[in-house]
N, C-alpha and C positions, 0 to 999 in steps of 0.2 A: 394502111401497110406499108411500109417503109423500108425500101429495096439496098440491099447492099450488096459491096464488092468484095470480093476474095483480095488479100493484099499480101505479100509476101516482104518483109526488109531486113536484106543481109547485112549486120553490123559488122566493119571492118575497121581494123585496130592495127593491121599488117600493111607495109608496102603495096604488098599480095592482094588486089582485090579478088581474087578467085578462089582465096581461102578467107572466110568469113568467120570471127569470132564465134558468132550466134546468127542463128535464124530464126524470125519472128513469122510465124502466120497469122493473122487476125482479118476482121472485116470492119470494113467504114461503108458509111453512107456515098461521101465521093472521094474525090481526089484530095481536099482541102482536110477532111477529117484524119483519114491516112496518113497526110503530112503532120499533124498537127500531135498523133498517136506516134509517129515514128520518130518525132521530138521528144518526146517522152521517153522511148522506150531508150534511143541514146543517150539520154540524160542519166537512165537509172543502169546504165551496161556499166561492167567491172572495166577496166584497162586505162589507158593514157588517156589525157583530155580532150589531147586532138586525134577525133576519131569521126567516121563519116558511116552513112547507109546509103546502100544500093536500094531505093524502092520498086516493087514489082506490082503488075495487078493481074489477076489471071485472069485470062479470057473466056473460060468456058470450056474452051477444047484443049486442054490441057497444056496450054504455052503461058507462060509470063511475057509481061510486054513491061519492059523498063518505063517508069512513069515520071522519077526524081534521084536526083542525087543531094543526099541532106547532113551538111557538115554540122559539126559540135565541135566547140563553141560557134556561133557563128560569127 
């Protein structure tokens, strides 16, 4: 059985990071897989070329823990 975790990616295209353009929820097997998926979601997002995503993992107790900030283009 494969264990997965729940992740959230806030796609930010504005100088204000607390107002994401889009929020994506998905599952991944580990943080590396979550980062790969986040890069693809950022590549597919509408908006300016210079955008980034704030990646969070859900801890199972209702909290989101920040994992990484992913910039596109790199």
